[in-house]
PDB file of N, CA, C and O in Angstrom:
ATOM      1  N   MET A   1      11.472   7.554  -0.034  1.00  0.00           N
ATOM      2  CA  MET A   1      11.772   7.571  -1.219  1.00  0.00           C
ATOM      3  C   MET A   1      11.512   8.566  -2.093  1.00  0.00           C
ATOM      4  O   MET A   1      10.337   8.935  -2.073  1.00  0.00           O
ATOM      5  N   SER A   2      12.403   9.262  -3.048  1.00  0.00           N
ATOM      6  CA  SER A   2      12.194  10.369  -3.811  1.00  0.00           C
ATOM      7  C   SER A   2      11.076  10.377  -4.752  1.00  0.00           C
ATOM      8  O   SER A   2      10.489   9.359  -5.120  1.00  0.00           O
ATOM      9  N   LEU A   3      10.828  11.469  -5.095  1.00  0.00           N
ATOM     10  CA  LEU A   3       9.612  11.141  -6.617  1.00  0.00           C
ATOM     11  C   LEU A   3      10.172  10.483  -7.569  1.00  0.00           C
ATOM     12  O   LEU A   3       9.538   9.590  -8.131  1.00  0.00           O
ATOM     13  N   THR A   4      11.458  10.788  -7.937  1.00  0.00           N
ATOM     14  CA  THR A   4      12.257  10.158  -9.133  1.00  0.00           C
ATOM     15  C   THR A   4      12.287   8.746  -8.889  1.00  0.00           C
ATOM     16  O   THR A   4      11.783   8.039  -9.762  1.00  0.00           O
ATOM     17  N   HIS A   5      12.751   8.225  -7.931  1.00  0.00           N
ATOM     18  CA  HIS A   5      13.002   6.868  -7.631  1.00  0.00           C
ATOM     19  C   HIS A   5      11.887   6.126  -7.604  1.00  0.00           C
ATOM     20  O   HIS A   5      11.968   4.966  -8.010  1.00  0.00           O
ATOM     21  N   GLN A   6      10.620   6.641  -7.123  1.00  0.00           N
ATOM     22  CA  GLN A   6       9.370   6.033  -7.095  1.00  0.00           C
ATOM     23  C   GLN A   6       8.635   5.769  -8.384  1.00  0.00           C
ATOM     24  O   GLN A   6       7.925   4.794  -8.631  1.00  0.00           O
ATOM     25  N   ALA A   7       8.970   6.989  -9.322  1.00  0.00           N
ATOM     26  CA  ALA A   7       8.378   7.034 -10.585  1.00  0.00           C
ATOM     27  C   ALA A   7       9.178   5.810 -11.435  1.00  0.00           C
ATOM     28  O   ALA A   7       8.598   4.869 -11.976  1.00  0.00           O
ATOM     29  N   GLN A   8      10.568   6.021 -11.432  1.00  0.00           N
ATOM     30  CA  GLN A   8      11.243   4.917 -12.073  1.00  0.00           C
ATOM     31  C   GLN A   8      10.899   3.452 -11.634  1.00  0.00           C
ATOM     32  O   GLN A   8      10.863   2.485 -12.394  1.00  0.00           O
ATOM     33  N   HIS A   9      10.652   3.441 -10.282  1.00  0.00           N
ATOM     34  CA  HIS A   9      10.259   1.960  -9.754  1.00  0.00           C
ATOM     35  C   HIS A   9       9.020   1.411 -10.393  1.00  0.00           C
ATOM     36  O   HIS A   9       8.952   0.243 -10.775  1.00  0.00           O
ATOM     37  N   LEU A  10       7.758   2.524 -10.535  1.00  0.00           N
ATOM     38  CA  LEU A  10       6.593   2.255 -11.085  1.00  0.00           C
ATOM     39  C   LEU A  10       6.727   1.931 -12.712  1.00  0.00           C
ATOM     40  O   LEU A  10       6.163   0.928 -13.147  1.00  0.00           O
ATOM     41  N   VAL A  11       7.350   2.645 -13.445  1.00  0.00           N
ATOM     42  CA  VAL A  11       7.569   2.596 -14.789  1.00  0.00           C
ATOM     43  C   VAL A  11       8.187   1.282 -15.235  1.00  0.00           C
ATOM     44  O   VAL A  11       7.833   0.552 -16.160  1.00  0.00           O
ATOM     45  N   ASN A  12       9.155   1.147 -14.404  1.00  0.00           N
ATOM     46  CA  ASN A  12       9.945  -0.058 -14.833  1.00  0.00           C
ATOM     47  C   ASN A  12       9.486  -1.611 -13.923  1.00  0.00           C
ATOM     48  O   ASN A  12      10.017  -2.693 -14.171  1.00  0.00           O
ATOM     49  N   GLY A  13       8.593  -1.441 -13.043  1.00  0.00           N
ATOM     50  CA  GLY A  13       8.010  -2.593 -12.286  1.00  0.00           C
ATOM     51  C   GLY A  13       6.618  -2.788 -12.569  1.00  0.00           C
ATOM     52  O   GLY A  13       6.285  -3.378 -13.596  1.00  0.00           O
ATOM     53  N   GLU A  14       5.752  -2.338 -11.735  1.00  0.00           N
ATOM     54  CA  GLU A  14       4.474  -2.923 -11.851  1.00  0.00           C
ATOM     55  C   GLU A  14       3.502  -2.268 -13.220  1.00  0.00           C
ATOM     56  O   GLU A  14       2.628  -2.919 -13.793  1.00  0.00           O
ATOM     57  N   ARG A  15       3.913  -0.778 -13.580  1.00  0.00           N
ATOM     58  CA  ARG A  15       3.189  -0.558 -14.797  1.00  0.00           C
ATOM     59  C   ARG A  15       3.712  -1.417 -16.132  1.00  0.00           C
ATOM     60  O   ARG A  15       2.934  -1.789 -17.011  1.00  0.00           O
ATOM     61  N   ALA A  16       5.145  -1.675 -16.147  1.00  0.00           N
ATOM     62  CA  ALA A  16       5.531  -2.213 -17.466  1.00  0.00           C
ATOM     63  C   ALA A  16       4.891  -3.936 -17.265  1.00  0.00           C
ATOM     64  O   ALA A  16       4.627  -4.516 -18.318  1.00  0.00           O
ATOM     65  N   GLU A  17       4.704  -4.559 -16.191  1.00  0.00           N
ATOM     66  CA  GLU A  17       4.215  -5.551 -16.271  1.00  0.00           C
ATOM     67  C   GLU A  17       2.636  -5.521 -16.611  1.00  0.00           C
ATOM     68  O   GLU A  17       2.172  -6.405 -17.331  1.00  0.00           O
ATOM     69  N   ALA A  18       1.795  -4.478 -16.078  1.00  0.00           N
ATOM     70  CA  ALA A  18       0.384  -4.331 -16.508  1.00  0.00           C
ATOM     71  C   ALA A  18       0.326  -3.776 -17.937  1.00  0.00           C
ATOM     72  O   ALA A  18      -0.594  -4.111 -18.683  1.00  0.00           O
ATOM     73  N   TYR A  19       1.135  -3.070 -18.268  1.00  0.00           N
ATOM     74  CA  TYR A  19       0.771  -2.461 -19.662  1.00  0.00           C
ATOM     75  C   TYR A  19       1.500  -2.952 -20.991  1.00  0.00           C
ATOM     76  O   TYR A  19       1.140  -2.693 -22.139  1.00  0.00           O
ATOM     77  N   GLY A  20       2.747  -3.816 -20.552  1.00  0.00           N
ATOM     78  CA  GLY A  20       3.479  -4.102 -21.579  1.00  0.00           C
ATOM     79  C   GLY A  20       4.554  -3.170 -22.152  1.00  0.00           C
ATOM     80  O   GLY A  20       4.941  -2.174 -21.539  1.00  0.00           O
ATOM     81  N   ASP A  21       5.023  -3.539 -23.362  1.00  0.00           N
ATOM     82  CA  ASP A  21       6.049  -2.656 -23.698  1.00  0.00           C
ATOM     83  C   ASP A  21       5.848  -1.157 -23.835  1.00  0.00           C
ATOM     84  O   ASP A  21       4.736  -0.828 -24.248  1.00  0.00           O
ATOM     85  N   ILE A  22       6.511  -0.412 -23.629  1.00  0.00           N
ATOM     86  CA  ILE A  22       6.419   0.976 -23.601  1.00  0.00           C
ATOM     87  C   ILE A  22       6.052   1.629 -24.909  1.00  0.00           C
ATOM     88  O   ILE A  22       5.045   2.290 -25.162  1.00  0.00           O
ATOM     89  N   ASN A  23       7.244   1.259 -25.830  1.00  0.00           N
ATOM     90  CA  ASN A  23       7.065   1.506 -27.265  1.00  0.00           C
ATOM     91  C   ASN A  23       5.954   1.129 -27.923  1.00  0.00           C
ATOM     92  O   ASN A  23       5.424   1.911 -28.713  1.00  0.00           O
ATOM     93  N   GLU A  24       5.488  -0.011 -27.711  1.00  0.00           N
ATOM     94  CA  GLU A  24       4.313  -0.543 -28.504  1.00  0.00           C
ATOM     95  C   GLU A  24       3.212   0.016 -27.905  1.00  0.00           C
ATOM     96  O   GLU A  24       2.323   0.401 -28.664  1.00  0.00           O
ATOM     97  N   SER A  25       3.017   0.191 -26.382  1.00  0.00           N
ATOM     98  CA  SER A  25       1.871   0.691 -25.848  1.00  0.00           C
ATOM     99  C   SER A  25       1.617   2.015 -26.420  1.00  0.00           C
ATOM    100  O   SER A  25       0.590   2.300 -27.036  1.00  0.00           O
ATOM    101  N   PHE A  26       2.785   2.971 -26.148  1.00  0.00           N
ATOM    102  CA  PHE A  26       2.540   4.676 -26.647  1.00  0.00           C
ATOM    103  C   PHE A  26       2.324   4.595 -28.107  1.00  0.00           C
ATOM    104  O   PHE A  26       1.485   5.362 -28.579  1.00  0.00           O
ATOM    105  N   THR A  27       2.955   3.781 -28.902  1.00  0.00           N
ATOM    106  CA  THR A  27       2.475   3.840 -30.243  1.00  0.00           C
ATOM    107  C   THR A  27       1.274   3.507 -30.569  1.00  0.00           C
ATOM    108  O   THR A  27       0.684   4.115 -31.463  1.00  0.00           O
ATOM    109  N   ARG A  28       0.794   2.629 -29.993  1.00  0.00           N
ATOM    110  CA  ARG A  28      -0.667   2.203 -29.966  1.00  0.00           C
ATOM    111  C   ARG A  28      -1.788   3.280 -29.623  1.00  0.00           C
ATOM    112  O   ARG A  28      -2.765   3.496 -30.340  1.00  0.00           O
ATOM    113  N   ILE A  29      -1.508   3.916 -28.434  1.00  0.00           N
ATOM    114  CA  ILE A  29      -2.341   4.965 -28.004  1.00  0.00           C
ATOM    115  C   ILE A  29      -2.072   6.031 -28.755  1.00  0.00           C
ATOM    116  O   ILE A  29      -3.084   6.724 -28.859  1.00  0.00           O
ATOM    117  N   ALA A  30      -0.992   6.549 -29.428  1.00  0.00           N
ATOM    118  CA  ALA A  30      -0.771   7.677 -30.477  1.00  0.00           C
ATOM    119  C   ALA A  30      -1.540   7.368 -31.723  1.00  0.00           C
ATOM    120  O   ALA A  30      -1.898   8.371 -32.339  1.00  0.00           O
ATOM    121  N   GLY A  31      -1.865   6.253 -32.220  1.00  0.00           N
ATOM    122  CA  GLY A  31      -2.674   5.653 -33.200  1.00  0.00           C
ATOM    123  C   GLY A  31      -4.009   5.918 -32.934  1.00  0.00           C
ATOM    124  O   GLY A  31      -4.685   6.529 -33.762  1.00  0.00           O
ATOM    125  N   LEU A  32      -4.527   5.493 -31.761  1.00  0.00           N
ATOM    126  CA  LEU A  32      -5.820   5.449 -31.511  1.00  0.00           C
ATOM    127  C   LEU A  32      -6.437   7.039 -31.393  1.00  0.00           C
ATOM    128  O   LEU A  32      -7.579   7.352 -31.732  1.00  0.00           O
ATOM    129  N   TRP A  33      -5.435   7.947 -30.845  1.00  0.00           N
ATOM    130  CA  TRP A  33      -5.770   9.357 -30.416  1.00  0.00           C
ATOM    131  C   TRP A  33      -5.522   9.965 -31.814  1.00  0.00           C
ATOM    132  O   TRP A  33      -6.316  10.889 -31.987  1.00  0.00           O
ATOM    133  N   SER A  34      -4.781   9.796 -32.780  1.00  0.00           N
ATOM    134  CA  SER A  34      -4.563  10.275 -33.820  1.00  0.00           C
ATOM    135  C   SER A  34      -6.222   9.878 -34.716  1.00  0.00           C
ATOM    136  O   SER A  34      -6.945  10.751 -35.196  1.00  0.00           O
ATOM    137  N   SER A  35      -6.403   8.966 -34.739  1.00  0.00           N
ATOM    138  CA  SER A  35      -7.747   8.419 -35.450  1.00  0.00           C
ATOM    139  C   SER A  35      -8.903   9.326 -34.848  1.00  0.00           C
ATOM    140  O   SER A  35      -9.653   9.891 -35.644  1.00  0.00           O
ATOM    141  N   TYR A  36      -9.078   9.489 -33.538  1.00  0.00           N
ATOM    142  CA  TYR A  36     -10.054  10.169 -32.599  1.00  0.00           C
ATOM    143  C   TYR A  36      -9.995  11.631 -33.209  1.00  0.00           C
ATOM    144  O   TYR A  36     -10.884  12.189 -33.852  1.00  0.00           O
ATOM    145  N   THR A  37      -8.824  12.095 -32.886  1.00  0.00           N
ATOM    146  CA  THR A  37      -8.611  13.724 -33.310  1.00  0.00           C
ATOM    147  C   THR A  37      -8.443  14.155 -34.685  1.00  0.00           C
ATOM    148  O   THR A  37      -8.618  15.321 -35.037  1.00  0.00           O
ATOM    149  N   GLY A  38      -8.029  13.004 -35.629  1.00  0.00           N
ATOM    150  CA  GLY A  38      -7.804  13.597 -36.925  1.00  0.00           C
ATOM    151  C   GLY A  38      -6.417  14.260 -37.056  1.00  0.00           C
ATOM    152  O   GLY A  38      -5.973  14.729 -38.104  1.00  0.00           O
ATOM    153  N   ILE A  39      -5.793  14.242 -35.872  1.00  0.00           N
ATOM    154  CA  ILE A  39      -4.477  14.922 -35.977  1.00  0.00           C
ATOM    155  C   ILE A  39      -3.231  13.671 -35.832  1.00  0.00           C
ATOM    156  O   ILE A  39      -3.453  12.707 -35.098  1.00  0.00           O
ATOM    157  N   GLN A  40      -1.953  13.781 -36.574  1.00  0.00           N
ATOM    158  CA  GLN A  40      -1.325  12.871 -36.593  1.00  0.00           C
ATOM    159  C   GLN A  40      -0.442  13.022 -35.337  1.00  0.00           C
ATOM    160  O   GLN A  40       0.470  13.846 -35.273  1.00  0.00           O
ATOM    161  N   LEU A  41      -0.759  12.203 -34.377  1.00  0.00           N
ATOM    162  CA  LEU A  41       0.295  12.142 -33.008  1.00  0.00           C
ATOM    163  C   LEU A  41       1.267  11.141 -32.947  1.00  0.00           C
ATOM    164  O   LEU A  41       1.009  10.100 -33.552  1.00  0.00           O
ATOM    165  N   ASP A  42       2.587  11.246 -32.203  1.00  0.00           N
ATOM    166  CA  ASP A  42       3.330  10.105 -32.143  1.00  0.00           C
ATOM    167  C   ASP A  42       3.207   9.804 -30.711  1.00  0.00           C
ATOM    168  O   ASP A  42       2.426  10.330 -29.918  1.00  0.00           O
ATOM    169  N   LYS A  43       4.118   8.851 -30.471  1.00  0.00           N
ATOM    170  CA  LYS A  43       4.170   8.151 -28.790  1.00  0.00           C
ATOM    171  C   LYS A  43       4.743   9.275 -28.044  1.00  0.00           C
ATOM    172  O   LYS A  43       4.495   9.302 -26.839  1.00  0.00           O
ATOM    173  N   TYR A  44       5.534  10.295 -28.591  1.00  0.00           N
ATOM    174  CA  TYR A  44       6.246  11.183 -27.779  1.00  0.00           C
ATOM    175  C   TYR A  44       5.152  12.254 -27.369  1.00  0.00           C
ATOM    176  O   TYR A  44       5.232  12.927 -26.341  1.00  0.00           O
ATOM    177  N   ASP A  45       4.078  12.337 -28.332  1.00  0.00           N
ATOM    178  CA  ASP A  45       3.164  13.396 -28.079  1.00  0.00           C
ATOM    179  C   ASP A  45       2.240  12.754 -26.721  1.00  0.00           C
ATOM    180  O   ASP A  45       1.938  13.365 -25.696  1.00  0.00           O
ATOM    181  N   VAL A  46       1.924  11.393 -27.065  1.00  0.00           N
ATOM    182  CA  VAL A  46       1.112  10.580 -25.901  1.00  0.00           C
ATOM    183  C   VAL A  46       1.802  10.973 -24.468  1.00  0.00           C
ATOM    184  O   VAL A  46       1.113  11.356 -23.523  1.00  0.00           O
ATOM    185  N   ALA A  47       3.189  10.846 -24.395  1.00  0.00           N
ATOM    186  CA  ALA A  47       3.860  11.085 -23.076  1.00  0.00           C
ATOM    187  C   ALA A  47       3.679  12.629 -22.797  1.00  0.00           C
ATOM    188  O   ALA A  47       3.179  12.928 -21.713  1.00  0.00           O
ATOM    189  N   LYS A  48       4.030  13.627 -23.659  1.00  0.00           N
ATOM    190  CA  LYS A  48       3.632  15.176 -23.205  1.00  0.00           C
ATOM    191  C   LYS A  48       2.371  15.420 -22.849  1.00  0.00           C
ATOM    192  O   LYS A  48       2.165  16.256 -21.969  1.00  0.00           O
ATOM    193  N   MET A  49       1.348  14.771 -23.436  1.00  0.00           N
ATOM    194  CA  MET A  49       0.020  14.984 -23.277  1.00  0.00           C
ATOM    195  C   MET A  49      -0.433  14.581 -21.758  1.00  0.00           C
ATOM    196  O   MET A  49      -1.131  15.284 -21.028  1.00  0.00           O
ATOM    197  N   MET A  50       0.094  13.347 -21.450  1.00  0.00           N
ATOM    198  CA  MET A  50       0.043  12.872 -20.057  1.00  0.00           C
ATOM    199  C   MET A  50       0.586  13.719 -19.135  1.00  0.00           C
ATOM    200  O   MET A  50       0.038  13.969 -18.062  1.00  0.00           O
ATOM    201  N   VAL A  51       1.666  14.191 -19.502  1.00  0.00           N
ATOM    202  CA  VAL A  51       2.260  15.110 -18.562  1.00  0.00           C
ATOM    203  C   VAL A  51       1.369  16.265 -18.160  1.00  0.00           C
ATOM    204  O   VAL A  51       1.029  16.535 -17.008  1.00  0.00           O
ATOM    205  N   LEU A  52       0.963  17.050 -19.508  1.00  0.00           N
ATOM    206  CA  LEU A  52      -0.141  17.908 -19.276  1.00  0.00           C
ATOM    207  C   LEU A  52      -1.272  18.001 -18.601  1.00  0.00           C
ATOM    208  O   LEU A  52      -1.782  18.963 -18.026  1.00  0.00           O
ATOM    209  N   LEU A  53      -1.766  16.412 -18.784  1.00  0.00           N
ATOM    210  CA  LEU A  53      -3.073  16.047 -17.994  1.00  0.00           C
ATOM    211  C   LEU A  53      -2.680  16.133 -16.310  1.00  0.00           C
ATOM    212  O   LEU A  53      -3.403  16.759 -15.535  1.00  0.00           O
ATOM    213  N   LYS A  54      -1.521  15.464 -15.893  1.00  0.00           N
ATOM    214  CA  LYS A  54      -1.119  15.413 -14.718  1.00  0.00           C
ATOM    215  C   LYS A  54      -0.918  16.620 -14.114  1.00  0.00           C
ATOM    216  O   LYS A  54      -1.199  16.782 -12.926  1.00  0.00           O
ATOM    217  N   ILE A  55      -0.329  17.739 -14.997  1.00  0.00           N
ATOM    218  CA  ILE A  55      -0.049  19.060 -14.385  1.00  0.00           C
ATOM    219  C   ILE A  55      -1.456  19.767 -14.204  1.00  0.00           C
ATOM    220  O   ILE A  55      -1.555  20.482 -13.207  1.00  0.00           O
ATOM    221  N   SER A  56      -2.414  19.674 -14.928  1.00  0.00           N
ATOM    222  CA  SER A  56      -3.700  20.264 -14.981  1.00  0.00           C
ATOM    223  C   SER A  56      -4.096  19.780 -13.633  1.00  0.00           C
ATOM    224  O   SER A  56      -4.196  20.613 -12.732  1.00  0.00           O
ATOM    225  N   ARG A  57      -4.377  18.291 -13.350  1.00  0.00           N
ATOM    226  CA  ARG A  57      -4.716  17.930 -12.277  1.00  0.00           C
ATOM    227  C   ARG A  57      -4.263  18.493 -10.984  1.00  0.00           C
ATOM    228  O   ARG A  57      -4.963  18.718  -9.997  1.00  0.00           O
ATOM    229  N   ALA A  58      -2.757  18.726 -11.159  1.00  0.00           N
ATOM    230  CA  ALA A  58      -2.051  19.277  -9.915  1.00  0.00           C
ATOM    231  C   ALA A  58      -2.497  20.731  -9.459  1.00  0.00           C
ATOM    232  O   ALA A  58      -2.428  21.232  -8.337  1.00  0.00           O
ATOM    233  N   LYS A  59      -2.975  21.268 -10.653  1.00  0.00           N
ATOM    234  CA  LYS A  59      -3.441  22.672 -10.376  1.00  0.00           C
ATOM    235  C   LYS A  59      -4.130  23.095  -8.910  1.00  0.00           C
ATOM    236  O   LYS A  59      -3.839  24.093  -8.251  1.00  0.00           O
ATOM    237  N   ASN A  60      -5.056  22.139  -8.597  1.00  0.00           N
ATOM    238  CA  ASN A  60      -5.963  22.431  -7.518  1.00  0.00           C
ATOM    239  C   ASN A  60      -5.449  21.424  -6.206  1.00  0.00           C
ATOM    240  O   ASN A  60      -6.149  21.283  -5.203  1.00  0.00           O
ATOM    241  N   SER A  61      -4.405  20.900  -6.346  1.00  0.00           N
ATOM    242  CA  SER A  61      -3.862  20.136  -5.209  1.00  0.00           C
ATOM    243  C   SER A  61      -2.459  19.821  -5.522  1.00  0.00           C
ATOM    244  O   SER A  61      -1.918  19.842  -6.627  1.00  0.00           O
ATOM    245  N   ASN A  62      -1.869  19.475  -4.179  1.00  0.00           N
ATOM    246  CA  ASN A  62      -0.523  19.037  -4.424  1.00  0.00           C
ATOM    247  C   ASN A  62      -0.257  17.767  -3.757  1.00  0.00           C
ATOM    248  O   ASN A  62       0.452  17.599  -2.764  1.00  0.00           O
ATOM    249  N   HIS A  63      -1.068  16.680  -4.581  1.00  0.00           N
ATOM    250  CA  HIS A  63      -0.973  15.363  -4.114  1.00  0.00           C
ATOM    251  C   HIS A  63       0.265  14.658  -4.601  1.00  0.00           C
ATOM    252  O   HIS A  63       0.318  14.548  -5.826  1.00  0.00           O
ATOM    253  N   ARG A  64       1.199  14.191  -3.969  1.00  0.00           N
ATOM    254  CA  ARG A  64       2.423  13.597  -4.031  1.00  0.00           C
ATOM    255  C   ARG A  64       2.269  12.789  -5.514  1.00  0.00           C
ATOM    256  O   ARG A  64       3.109  13.015  -6.385  1.00  0.00           O
ATOM    257  N   ASP A  65       1.250  11.916  -5.745  1.00  0.00           N
ATOM    258  CA  ASP A  65       1.111  11.060  -6.532  1.00  0.00           C
ATOM    259  C   ASP A  65       1.078  11.642  -7.915  1.00  0.00           C
ATOM    260  O   ASP A  65       1.620  11.078  -8.866  1.00  0.00           O
ATOM    261  N   SER A  66       0.367  12.895  -8.021  1.00  0.00           N
ATOM    262  CA  SER A  66       0.138  13.529  -9.501  1.00  0.00           C
ATOM    263  C   SER A  66       1.932  13.976 -10.055  1.00  0.00           C
ATOM    264  O   SER A  66       2.386  13.910 -11.198  1.00  0.00           O
ATOM    265  N   PHE A  67       2.660  14.431  -8.739  1.00  0.00           N
ATOM    266  CA  PHE A  67       4.202  14.543  -9.182  1.00  0.00           C
ATOM    267  C   PHE A  67       4.818  13.411  -9.675  1.00  0.00           C
ATOM    268  O   PHE A  67       5.558  13.443 -10.659  1.00  0.00           O
ATOM    269  N   ILE A  68       4.492  12.158  -8.894  1.00  0.00           N
ATOM    270  CA  ILE A  68       5.210  10.949  -9.045  1.00  0.00           C
ATOM    271  C   ILE A  68       4.631  10.799 -10.479  1.00  0.00           C
ATOM    272  O   ILE A  68       5.585  10.574 -11.223  1.00  0.00           O
ATOM    273  N   ASP A  69       3.537  10.827 -11.136  1.00  0.00           N
ATOM    274  CA  ASP A  69       3.096  10.438 -12.348  1.00  0.00           C
ATOM    275  C   ASP A  69       3.824  11.261 -13.405  1.00  0.00           C
ATOM    276  O   ASP A  69       4.223  10.714 -14.433  1.00  0.00           O
ATOM    277  N   VAL A  70       4.034  12.752 -13.145  1.00  0.00           N
ATOM    278  CA  VAL A  70       4.723  13.626 -14.043  1.00  0.00           C
ATOM    279  C   VAL A  70       6.000  13.035 -14.296  1.00  0.00           C
ATOM    280  O   VAL A  70       6.393  12.771 -15.432  1.00  0.00           O
ATOM    281  N   VAL A  71       6.724  12.803 -13.139  1.00  0.00           N
ATOM    282  CA  VAL A  71       8.050  12.262 -13.498  1.00  0.00           C
ATOM    283  C   VAL A  71       8.101  10.937 -14.066  1.00  0.00           C
ATOM    284  O   VAL A  71       9.054  10.589 -14.763  1.00  0.00           O
ATOM    285  N   GLY A  72       7.104  10.162 -13.800  1.00  0.00           N
ATOM    286  CA  GLY A  72       7.074   8.808 -14.438  1.00  0.00           C
ATOM    287  C   GLY A  72       6.764   9.028 -15.934  1.00  0.00           C
ATOM    288  O   GLY A  72       7.117   8.091 -16.651  1.00  0.00           O
ATOM    289  N   TYR A  73       6.216  10.005 -16.510  1.00  0.00           N
ATOM    290  CA  TYR A  73       5.936  10.191 -17.851  1.00  0.00           C
ATOM    291  C   TYR A  73       7.197  10.601 -18.515  1.00  0.00           C
ATOM    292  O   TYR A  73       7.580  10.103 -19.573  1.00  0.00           O
ATOM    293  N   ILE A  74       7.851  11.553 -17.839  1.00  0.00           N
ATOM    294  CA  ILE A  74       9.160  11.843 -18.305  1.00  0.00           C
ATOM    295  C   ILE A  74      10.280  10.843 -18.457  1.00  0.00           C
ATOM    296  O   ILE A  74      11.130  10.915 -19.345  1.00  0.00           O
ATOM    297  N   GLU A  75      10.225   9.923 -17.546  1.00  0.00           N
ATOM    298  CA  GLU A  75      10.798   8.657 -17.559  1.00  0.00           C
ATOM    299  C   GLU A  75      10.614   7.685 -18.780  1.00  0.00           C
ATOM    300  O   GLU A  75      11.470   6.956 -19.281  1.00  0.00           O
ATOM    301  N   CYS A  76       9.179   7.856 -19.175  1.00  0.00           N
ATOM    302  CA  CYS A  76       8.795   7.120 -20.229  1.00  0.00           C
ATOM    303  C   CYS A  76       9.345   7.735 -21.618  1.00  0.00           C
ATOM    304  O   CYS A  76       9.616   6.982 -22.554  1.00  0.00           O
ATOM    305  N   ILE A  77       9.486   9.031 -21.706  1.00  0.00           N
ATOM    306  CA  ILE A  77      10.252   9.671 -22.916  1.00  0.00           C
ATOM    307  C   ILE A  77      11.614   9.502 -22.860  1.00  0.00           C
ATOM    308  O   ILE A  77      12.247   9.455 -23.914  1.00  0.00           O
ATOM    309  N   ASP A  78      12.193   9.399 -21.743  1.00  0.00           N
ATOM    310  CA  ASP A  78      13.671   9.037 -21.750  1.00  0.00           C
ATOM    311  C   ASP A  78      13.895   7.567 -22.406  1.00  0.00           C
ATOM    312  O   ASP A  78      14.671   7.324 -23.331  1.00  0.00           O
ATOM    313  N   GLN A  79      13.053   6.634 -21.735  1.00  0.00           N
ATOM    314  CA  GLN A  79      12.919   5.068 -22.223  1.00  0.00           C
ATOM    315  C   GLN A  79      12.808   5.220 -23.992  1.00  0.00           C
ATOM    316  O   GLN A  79      13.560   4.662 -24.791  1.00  0.00           O
ATOM    317  N   LEU A  80      11.744   6.065 -24.301  1.00  0.00           N
ATOM    318  CA  LEU A  80      11.297   5.979 -25.670  1.00  0.00           C
ATOM    319  C   LEU A  80      12.691   6.716 -26.406  1.00  0.00           C
ATOM    320  O   LEU A  80      13.039   6.212 -27.474  1.00  0.00           O
ATOM    321  N   LEU A  81      13.282   7.569 -26.021  1.00  0.00           N
ATOM    322  CA  LEU A  81      14.423   8.222 -26.679  1.00  0.00           C
ATOM    323  C   LEU A  81      15.487   6.929 -26.735  1.00  0.00           C
ATOM    324  O   LEU A  81      15.988   6.574 -27.802  1.00  0.00           O
ATOM    325  N   LYS A  82      15.695   6.451 -25.817  1.00  0.00           N
ATOM    326  CA  LYS A  82      16.792   5.115 -25.792  1.00  0.00           C
ATOM    327  C   LYS A  82      16.343   4.232 -26.863  1.00  0.00           C
ATOM    328  O   LYS A  82      17.023   3.966 -27.855  1.00  0.00           O
ATOM    329  N   ILE A  83      15.165   3.786 -26.624  1.00  0.00           N
ATOM    330  CA  ILE A  83      14.783   2.846 -27.681  1.00  0.00           C
ATOM    331  C   ILE A  83      14.913   3.390 -29.311  1.00  0.00           C
ATOM    332  O   ILE A  83      15.176   2.505 -30.126  1.00  0.00           O
ATOM    333  N   ASP A  84      14.822   4.146 -29.595  1.00  0.00           N
ATOM    334  CA  ASP A  84      14.858   4.994 -30.918  1.00  0.00           C
ATOM    335  C   ASP A  84      16.159   5.211 -31.233  1.00  0.00           C
ATOM    336  O   ASP A  84      16.470   5.027 -32.409  1.00  0.00           O
ATOM    337  N   GLU A  85      17.180   5.635 -30.295  1.00  0.00           N
ATOM    338  CA  GLU A  85      18.776   5.673 -30.407  1.00  0.00           C
ATOM    339  C   GLU A  85      19.162   4.314 -30.699  1.00  0.00           C
ATOM    340  O   GLU A  85      19.812   4.101 -31.723  1.00  0.00           O
ATOM    341  N   ARG A  86      18.840   3.356 -29.918  1.00  0.00           N
ATOM    342  CA  ARG A  86      19.293   1.883 -30.172  1.00  0.00           C
ATOM    343  C   ARG A  86      18.649   1.374 -31.653  1.00  0.00           C
ATOM    344  O   ARG A  86      19.303   0.739 -32.480  1.00  0.00           O
ATOM    345  N   ASN A  87      17.443   1.719 -31.798  1.00  0.00           N
ATOM    346  CA  ASN A  87      17.057   1.308 -33.132  1.00  0.00           C
ATOM    347  C   ASN A  87      17.807   1.698 -34.447  1.00  0.00           C
ATOM    348  O   ASN A  87      18.142   0.955 -35.369  1.00  0.00           O
ATOM    349  N   ASN A  88      18.011   3.219 -34.292  1.00  0.00           N
ATOM    350  CA  ASN A  88      18.814   3.929 -35.085  1.00  0.00           C
ATOM    351  C   ASN A  88      20.193   3.548 -35.477  1.00  0.00           C
ATOM    352  O   ASN A  88      20.653   3.613 -36.617  1.00  0.00           O
ATOM    353  N   ASN A  89      20.852   3.109 -34.320  1.00  0.00           N
ATOM    354  CA  ASN A  89      22.280   2.522 -34.305  1.00  0.00           C
ATOM    355  C   ASN A  89      22.224   1.305 -34.914  1.00  0.00           C
ATOM    356  O   ASN A  89      23.268   0.992 -35.485  1.00  0.00           O
ATOM    357  N   GLU A  90      21.089   0.313 -34.984  1.00  0.00           N
ATOM    358  CA  GLU A  90      21.144  -0.792 -35.532  1.00  0.00           C
ATOM    359  C   GLU A  90      20.984  -0.762 -37.010  1.00  0.00           C
ATOM    360  O   GLU A  90      21.385  -1.678 -37.729  1.00  0.00           O
ATOM    361  N   ASN A  91      20.366   0.354 -37.470  1.00  0.00           N
ATOM    362  CA  ASN A  91      20.138   0.475 -38.975  1.00  0.00           C
ATOM    363  C   ASN A  91      21.284   1.103 -39.837  1.00  0.00           C
ATOM    364  O   ASN A  91      21.147   1.222 -41.054  1.00  0.00           O
TER     365      ASN A  91
END
């Protein structure tokens, strides 16, 4: 199975079941990180920073799981963009 397919399967399957709505989850995380850092972050910053975390971890090894996670967070960005586009079209 390709990295992309595995990532999509995780993001849309077990991770969605475990962590709930992606928009709510990433927005909540952004709020917590913003409070902690004193810098205003948004849900997209959360996904981008998670990609950076996974890239940093992959620096010393080439574990397939790290790259699946990178693709998974890119998939999350795509889903967030679609949600925002849908919400903008409704307004």
